[in-house]
C-alpha positions as CSV (number, residue, x, y, z in Angstrom):
1,M,115.7,4.8,151.5
2,P,117.6,7.2,149.2
3,P,118.3,5.9,145.7
4,A,121.7,4.1,145.0
5,C,124.3,6.5,143.8
6,R,125.0,6.6,140.1
7,A,128.4,7.8,139.0
8,A,130.2,8.6,135.8
9,V,133.8,7.8,135.4
10,I,135.7,9.6,132.6
11,G,138.6,7.6,131.2
12,A,139.4,3.8,131.3
13,G,143.1,4.0,131.8
14,P,144.5,2.8,135.1
15,A,142.8,5.5,137.1
16,G,139.4,5.0,135.5
17,L,139.6,1.2,135.7
18,T,140.4,1.1,139.4
19,A,137.7,3.8,140.1
20,T,135.2,1.6,138.2
21,K,136.1,-1.4,140.3
22,A,136.1,0.4,143.6
23,L,132.7,2.0,142.9
24,L,131.2,-1.4,141.9
25,D,132.6,-3.0,145.0
26,A,130.9,-0.3,147.1
27,G,127.5,-0.8,145.4
28,V,127.6,2.3,143.2
29,E,126.1,2.1,139.8
30,V,128.8,3.1,137.2
31,V,129.1,4.2,133.6
32,T,132.7,4.7,132.4
33,Y,133.4,6.6,129.2
34,E,136.5,5.9,127.2
35,K,137.3,7.4,123.8
36,G,139.5,4.4,122.8
37,D,138.3,1.0,121.8
38,R,139.7,-1.0,124.7
39,P,140.7,-0.5,128.4
40,G,144.2,0.6,129.3
41,G,144.3,4.3,128.3
42,L,147.7,5.6,127.2
43,W,149.4,2.2,127.8
44,V,147.6,0.9,124.7
45,R,149.8,1.7,121.7
46,D,147.3,1.0,119.0
47,H,144.0,2.1,120.3
48,T,141.5,4.2,118.2
49,G,141.1,7.1,120.6
50,G,144.2,9.0,119.5
51,K,148.0,8.7,119.6
52,S,149.4,7.0,122.7
53,P,152.7,8.3,124.1
54,A,153.8,4.7,124.6
55,Y,156.6,3.8,122.2
56,A,157.9,0.4,121.2
57,S,160.8,0.3,123.7
58,L,158.8,1.7,126.7
59,H,159.1,-0.2,129.9
60,L,158.0,0.7,133.5
61,N,160.5,2.9,135.3
62,T,159.1,1.8,138.6
63,S,159.5,-1.8,139.6
64,R,156.7,-4.4,139.3
65,G,156.3,-4.8,143.0
66,R,156.0,-1.1,143.6
67,T,153.7,-0.5,140.6
68,E,151.0,-3.2,140.7
69,F,147.5,-2.8,142.1
70,A,147.2,-4.2,145.6
71,D,144.0,-6.0,144.6
72,Y,145.6,-7.5,141.5
73,P,149.3,-8.3,141.7
74,M,151.3,-8.6,138.5
75,P,152.5,-12.2,137.7
76,A,155.5,-13.1,139.8
77,H,157.3,-14.5,136.8
78,W,157.3,-11.2,135.0
79,P,160.4,-9.1,134.8
80,D,161.0,-6.4,137.4
81,Y,160.4,-3.7,134.8
82,P,157.6,-5.0,132.4
83,S,157.1,-3.5,128.9
84,A,154.3,-1.2,128.0
85,D,152.6,-4.0,126.1
86,L,152.7,-6.2,129.1
87,V,151.2,-3.4,131.2
88,A,148.5,-2.9,128.6
89,G,147.6,-6.6,128.8
90,Y,147.7,-6.4,132.6
91,L,145.1,-3.6,132.5
92,A,142.9,-5.5,130.1
93,A,143.1,-8.6,132.3
94,Y,142.2,-6.4,135.3
95,A,139.1,-5.2,133.6
96,D,138.1,-8.8,132.6
97,T,138.9,-10.3,136.0
98,F,136.7,-7.9,138.0
99,G,133.8,-7.7,135.5
100,L,134.4,-4.1,134.5
101,T,134.0,-4.4,130.8
102,P,130.1,-4.3,130.7
103,H,130.3,-0.9,132.5
104,L,132.8,0.6,130.0
105,R,131.5,2.6,127.0
106,F,134.2,2.6,124.4
107,G,134.4,5.1,121.5
108,R,132.9,7.9,123.6
109,T,134.6,11.3,123.8
110,V,133.2,13.4,126.7
111,T,132.7,17.0,125.6
112,S,131.1,18.6,128.6
113,V,130.3,17.9,132.2
114,E,127.8,20.4,133.7
115,R,126.0,20.8,137.0
116,E,122.3,21.2,136.8
117,E,121.5,23.5,139.6
118,A,117.7,22.7,139.7
119,G,118.1,19.0,140.0
120,R,121.6,19.0,141.5
121,A,122.5,16.4,139.0
122,W,125.6,16.2,136.7
123,T,125.0,16.0,133.0
124,V,127.6,14.3,130.9
125,R,127.6,14.8,127.1
126,T,129.6,13.1,124.4
127,A,130.7,13.9,120.9
128,E,128.6,11.0,119.8
129,G,125.4,12.7,120.8
130,E,124.7,11.1,124.2
131,S,123.5,13.0,127.2
132,E,123.1,11.4,130.6
133,T,122.7,12.4,134.2
134,F,124.5,11.2,137.3
135,D,124.8,11.9,141.0
136,A,128.6,12.2,140.8
137,V,131.4,12.4,138.3
138,L,134.9,11.0,138.7
139,V,137.5,12.6,136.4
140,A,140.1,10.1,135.4
141,N,141.3,11.3,132.0
142,G,145.0,11.4,132.8
143,H,147.5,14.2,132.1
144,N,150.0,12.8,129.6
145,W,148.2,13.4,126.4
146,D,148.4,17.1,125.6
147,P,152.0,17.8,124.5
148,R,153.8,20.8,125.9
149,L,156.4,22.7,123.7
150,P,158.8,25.4,125.0
151,E,157.1,28.7,125.7
152,P,158.1,31.2,124.5
153,A,159.6,29.5,121.4
154,Y,163.4,29.8,121.0
155,P,164.6,32.6,118.7
156,G,165.5,32.0,115.1
157,T,164.3,29.5,112.5
158,F,165.0,25.8,112.5
159,T,164.8,24.2,109.0
160,G,165.0,20.6,110.0
161,H,162.3,18.3,111.3
162,Q,160.7,18.7,114.7
163,M,158.5,16.3,116.7
164,H,157.3,15.9,120.3
165,A,158.1,12.8,122.3
166,H,154.4,12.1,122.2
167,D,154.6,11.3,118.5
168,Y,157.6,8.9,118.8
169,A,156.9,5.3,118.0
170,S,160.1,3.5,117.0
171,A,163.8,4.3,116.4
172,E,163.6,3.9,112.6
173,I,162.7,7.6,112.3
174,F,166.2,8.4,113.4
175,R,168.1,6.4,110.8
176,D,171.0,8.3,109.3
177,R,169.8,11.6,110.9
178,R,171.6,14.0,113.2
179,V,169.4,14.0,116.3
180,L,168.9,16.4,119.2
181,V,166.7,15.3,122.1
182,V,165.6,18.1,124.4
183,G,164.7,17.2,128.0
184,M,165.9,15.2,130.9
185,G,162.9,13.1,131.9
186,N,162.4,9.4,131.4
187,S,161.1,9.7,127.9
188,A,164.0,11.9,126.9
189,M,166.6,9.4,128.1
190,D,164.8,6.4,126.5
191,I,164.5,8.2,123.2
192,A,168.1,9.3,123.2
193,V,169.2,5.8,123.9
194,D,167.0,4.4,121.1
195,A,168.2,7.0,118.7
196,S,171.9,6.4,119.5
197,Q,171.7,3.1,117.5
198,P,170.5,4.2,114.0
199,A,171.3,8.0,114.2
200,R,174.2,9.6,112.3
201,G,176.9,10.6,114.8
202,P,176.3,11.0,118.6
203,V,172.8,11.9,119.6
204,L,172.8,15.3,121.4
205,L,170.9,15.6,124.7
206,S,170.1,19.1,125.7
207,A,168.8,20.4,129.0
208,R,168.7,23.7,130.8
209,H,168.4,21.9,134.2
210,G,169.9,18.7,135.5
211,V,168.2,15.8,137.3
212,H,169.4,12.9,139.3
213,I,170.0,9.8,137.2
214,V,168.9,6.7,139.1
215,P,169.7,3.2,137.7
216,K,167.0,0.7,137.8
217,Y,169.0,-1.5,140.1
218,L,171.0,-0.5,143.2
219,F,173.0,-3.1,145.0
220,G,171.2,-5.9,143.3
221,R,167.6,-4.7,144.0
222,P,165.2,-2.5,142.1
223,S,166.1,1.0,143.1
224,D,162.6,2.0,144.2
225,A,162.6,-0.9,146.6
226,T,165.5,0.7,148.3
227,G,163.6,3.9,148.5
228,G,160.6,2.1,149.9
229,A,162.7,0.6,152.7
230,L,163.5,4.1,153.8
231,A,159.8,5.2,153.7
232,A,159.4,5.5,157.5
233,L,162.1,8.2,157.7
234,P,161.4,11.9,157.3
235,W,162.0,12.8,153.6
236,R,165.0,15.0,154.3
237,V,166.7,12.1,156.0
238,R,165.7,9.7,153.2
239,Q,167.1,12.2,150.8
240,R,170.5,12.3,152.4
241,V,170.7,8.5,152.7
242,A,169.5,7.9,149.1
243,E,171.8,10.6,147.6
244,T,174.8,9.0,149.4
245,L,173.9,5.5,148.1
246,L,173.4,7.0,144.6
247,R,176.8,8.7,144.6
248,L,178.5,5.5,145.7
249,A,176.7,3.5,142.9
250,V,177.0,5.8,139.9
251,G,178.6,9.1,140.9
252,R,177.2,12.5,140.1
253,P,175.6,13.5,136.8
254,E,178.3,16.1,136.2
255,R,180.8,13.2,135.9
256,Y,179.0,12.3,132.7
257,G,178.9,15.8,131.3
258,L,175.3,16.4,132.4
259,P,174.2,19.5,134.2
260,A,174.1,19.4,138.0
261,P,170.7,18.5,139.4
262,S,168.7,21.7,140.2
263,G,167.3,20.1,143.4
264,G,167.8,17.3,145.8
265,L,166.7,13.7,145.3
266,F,163.0,13.3,146.2
267,Q,162.4,17.0,145.2
268,N,162.9,16.9,141.5
269,H,161.5,13.7,139.9
270,P,164.6,11.6,139.2
271,T,165.2,10.0,135.8
272,I,165.3,6.2,135.9
273,S,167.7,4.7,133.4
274,D,170.3,1.9,133.3
275,T,171.5,2.7,129.8
276,I,171.8,6.5,129.4
277,L,175.1,6.7,131.4
278,H,176.5,3.8,129.4
279,R,175.8,5.5,126.1
280,L,177.2,8.8,127.4
281,T,180.5,7.1,128.5
282,H,180.8,5.4,125.1
283,G,180.3,8.7,123.2
284,E,177.1,7.5,121.5
285,I,175.2,10.3,123.3
286,A,176.7,13.8,123.9
287,A,175.4,16.2,126.5
288,R,174.6,19.8,125.5
289,P,173.4,22.7,127.6
290,G,170.2,24.6,126.9
291,I,169.3,26.0,123.5
292,A,170.0,29.7,122.8
293,R,168.7,30.0,119.3
294,F,168.2,28.4,115.9
295,D,170.1,29.3,112.7
296,G,168.8,27.2,109.9
297,S,170.0,23.7,110.4
298,R,172.3,24.8,113.2
299,V,171.3,24.8,116.8
300,V,173.3,27.2,118.9
301,F,173.5,26.4,122.6
302,T,173.9,28.7,125.7
303,D,177.6,28.0,126.0
304,G,178.2,29.3,122.4
305,T,178.7,26.0,120.8
306,A,176.6,24.9,117.8
307,D,175.7,21.7,116.0
308,E,174.2,20.7,112.7
309,V,170.9,18.9,113.4
310,D,168.4,17.2,111.2
311,L,165.7,16.3,113.7
312,I,164.7,17.7,117.1
313,V,162.7,15.6,119.6
314,W,161.0,17.8,122.2
315,A,160.7,15.6,125.3
316,T,159.3,18.6,127.2
317,G,156.3,17.1,129.0
318,Y,152.6,17.6,128.9
319,R,150.0,20.2,129.8
320,V,147.3,19.2,132.3
321,A,144.0,19.5,130.6
322,V,140.4,18.8,131.6
323,P,138.7,20.1,128.4
324,F,135.2,19.0,129.3
325,L,135.0,21.1,132.5
326,D,134.6,24.9,132.3
327,E,136.6,27.3,134.3
328,R,134.1,27.4,137.1
329,W,135.4,24.0,138.1
330,T,139.0,24.2,137.1
331,G,139.8,27.8,137.9
332,G,141.3,28.0,134.4
333,D,144.4,26.0,135.4
334,P,143.9,22.3,136.4
335,E,147.6,22.2,137.6
336,R,146.6,24.6,140.4
337,L,143.2,23.0,141.3
338,P,142.9,22.6,145.0
339,L,141.4,19.2,146.0
340,Y,140.9,17.7,149.4
341,K,143.2,14.7,149.6
342,R,143.8,15.3,145.8
343,V,140.3,13.7,145.3
344,F,137.4,16.0,146.3
345,H,136.5,19.3,144.7
346,L,136.2,22.0,147.4
347,Q,133.1,23.5,145.9
348,D,131.2,20.3,145.4
349,P,132.6,16.9,146.5
350,S,130.3,15.1,144.1
351,L,133.0,16.1,141.5
352,L,135.9,13.9,142.2
353,F,139.3,13.3,140.7
354,V,141.4,10.2,140.4
355,G,144.9,10.6,139.1
356,L,145.2,14.4,139.1
357,M,148.5,14.3,141.0
358,Q,152.2,14.0,140.4
359,S,153.8,11.3,142.5
360,T,157.3,10.5,143.6
361,G,156.6,6.9,142.8
362,A,154.3,4.7,140.7
363,A,150.8,5.9,139.8
364,L,148.8,2.7,140.0
365,P,148.9,2.2,143.8
366,V,148.1,5.9,144.2
367,V,145.0,5.9,142.0
368,E,143.8,2.7,143.6
369,A,143.9,4.3,147.0
370,Q,142.2,7.4,145.6
371,A,139.5,5.3,144.0
372,K,138.8,3.5,147.3
373,L,138.4,6.8,149.1
374,A,136.1,8.1,146.5
375,A,134.0,5.0,146.6
376,A,133.8,5.1,150.4
377,Y,132.3,8.6,150.1
378,L,129.8,7.9,147.4
379,S,128.6,4.8,149.1
380,G,127.9,6.7,152.3
381,A,130.6,4.8,154.3
382,Y,132.9,7.9,154.7
383,G,132.2,11.4,155.8
384,L,134.2,14.5,154.8
385,P,135.4,17.1,157.3
386,D,133.6,20.4,157.1
387,G,134.6,23.0,154.4
388,P,137.0,25.1,156.5
389,E,138.9,22.0,157.7
390,Q,139.2,20.8,154.1
391,R,140.6,24.2,153.0
392,R,143.0,24.3,155.9
393,A,144.3,20.8,155.0
394,V,144.8,21.9,151.3
395,T,146.7,25.0,152.4
396,T,148.9,23.0,154.8
397,A,149.6,20.4,152.0
398,L,150.4,23.1,149.5
399,R,152.8,24.9,151.9
400,A,154.7,21.7,152.5
401,A,154.8,20.8,148.8
402,T,156.1,24.3,147.9
403,A,158.8,24.0,150.5
404,R,159.9,20.7,149.1
405,W,159.2,21.1,145.3
406,G,159.2,24.8,144.8
407,D,156.9,26.2,142.0
408,R,156.9,23.0,139.9
409,R,153.2,21.9,140.2
410,P,153.2,22.0,144.0
411,M,149.4,21.7,144.2
412,M,149.6,18.3,142.4
413,R,152.6,16.9,144.2
414,I,152.5,14.0,146.6
415,D,155.0,11.8,148.4
416,F,154.2,8.3,147.1
417,D,154.7,6.3,150.4
418,A,153.3,8.9,152.7
419,Y,150.2,9.4,150.5
420,V,149.4,5.8,149.9
421,A,149.6,5.2,153.7
422,D,147.5,8.2,154.5
423,L,144.4,7.5,152.5
424,P,143.3,4.3,154.4
425,R,143.7,6.3,157.6
426,E,141.5,9.0,156.1
427,I,138.8,6.5,155.3
428,K,138.8,5.4,159.0
429,A,138.7,9.0,160.1
430,G,135.7,9.6,157.9
431,R,133.9,6.6,159.4
432,T,134.5,8.1,162.8
433,R,133.2,11.4,161.8
434,L,130.0,9.7,160.6
435,A,129.6,7.7,163.8
436,R,130.0,10.9,165.9
437,G,127.6,12.8,163.8
438,T,130.2,15.5,162.9
439,S,129.8,14.7,159.2
440,R,126.9,13.8,156.9
441,P,127.1,10.9,154.5
442,F,126.8,11.5,150.8
443,T,123.1,11.3,149.7
444,P,122.4,10.7,146.0
445,T,120.1,13.2,144.4
446,R,116.6,12.1,143.5
447,H,116.3,13.0,139.8
448,E,115.1,11.5,136.6
449,R,117.9,9.7,134.9
450,T,117.7,10.1,131.2
451,T,119.7,9.0,128.2
452,A,119.3,11.0,125.0
């Protein structure tokens, strides 16, 4: 019999934890590397592995029922939108409940993952001097940790203070300061609302492009539950129905002085907020267009207006980075990396990814489904289609994503409901391929497993 598969998982956030569980459930030997000192990844605000983007006021922007792992529901008595600290505790409890902790190596920063051609093994090296070989590697390092700033930078010189949303912890930093928040995502809205309490004067909210603002509740229910009820419809039909409901509930963003959305609902990721519209209508937050240039302490906007500003918060998102893989595996741009079912590397399916996607909904059910697909493959219970079929599937998915989302990370985009429903079907299809002999199961490499 071939040896049991031995896999490395990189990261112990939600993706890495559910990958570890799925692999153990499937009989795969697992080692999970985590640079922090506890499970939970970026949801842990005070871990030792670097600054978390979670801030004191952060709560889920997808509802509990649409966010929880299927294998581990969140407590029924919890609020519909739990805090970041509750989510961090939930992930720690998940690790304890399923016996994952003995397989997690904390305080380990992976510096390289390399394929050894002679032995066909993967070698994982860490900054702490470890080197170990595996049959497969699952990349689950997340993509909300490398802050992105505007490129190119805006003209002129700003003499005030600047920070990225990644560095925000609590609203005290805004006290008695004139604040400008740049961005229209969930973090931008949360931070603008937080700042509107202690800041001097209205907080300015600047954006070049608009988004749909979706309240956390529509007609007495969590708004994403309403979207889930429409999941069986084609997305264009869902879009028309949902946009009509949204207009009836809160009106258009332009009504509040915000720019018009640059795309339809379910195309651009909406911003989920109950409070931003309230603060806008009360004058505590003031909308501004995009930035044109800086002039000392003055920020000049594209409509010719200008404001004195003490502090700018760049809520401008994150780069996707996989620093331990060289360009052979990433193509130099992980955002454009083609993966079969957003899991399997087309050159070598023993390199797998969990969480390298951008979903229209919550991440946890997505990574859980991806982990189960990965585990089915590495345990020999699922067979991949041949290479040409995989590439055709990736091309078809990219074409559909580009038609829906344009050039905004189309390779990474998935429709939450459609994708989560598709992966269990894919596992069944892979079992059928094995039974018919049209696919070969994954066979672990026979190699000497060493730890240095």
